[in-house]
C-alpha positions, -999 to 999 in steps of 0.1 A, spaced: 925 406 -710 891 398 -725 863 406 -701 839 379 -716 862 351 -704 859 363 -668 821 362 -667 802 331 -657 775 320 -681 740 327 -669 717 297 -667 681 293 -659 661 263 -649 628 254 -664 600 241 -641 595 204 -645 561 189 -652 550 163 -627 541 130 -645 505 122 -643 494 158 -637 469 164 -665 464 201 -656 497 211 -673 491 193 -706 491 216 -736 493 213 -774 487 182 -793 490 158 -764 465 177 -744 440 178 -773 443 140 -777 439 133 -740 408 156 -739 392 137 -768 397 103 -752 391 111 -716 364 89 -701 344 117 -685 342 137 -718 336 109 -742 302 104 -759 281 82 -736 263 62 -764 227 57 -771 201 67 -745 182 39 -729 152 51 -709 147 38 -673 113 25 -680 117 6 -712 83 -12 -715 78 -28 -749 51 -55 -752 62 -88 -767 43 -101 -797 25 -133 -788 35 -159 -763 69 -175 -760 58 -206 -780 43 -184 -808 75 -164 -811 96 -196 -812 74 -211 -839 76 -179 -859 114 -179 -856 116 -215 -867 93 -208 -897 115 -179 -908 147 -198 -904 138 -227 -926 
């Protein structure tokens, strides 16, 4: 009799990752998600809270200047 036929094969179970759980991401997929995540993305240009720029001339003067330039 062969003793290897009598033994049951040993199996192990791997833990399953829960879908939507970003804490377990690793490798290429994790790197891509970290680059495109909204909270880590570049916010864009800075706009100050008090953005006070004086307009040149009155509304009529600006409109006349625009019409002259667009001829």
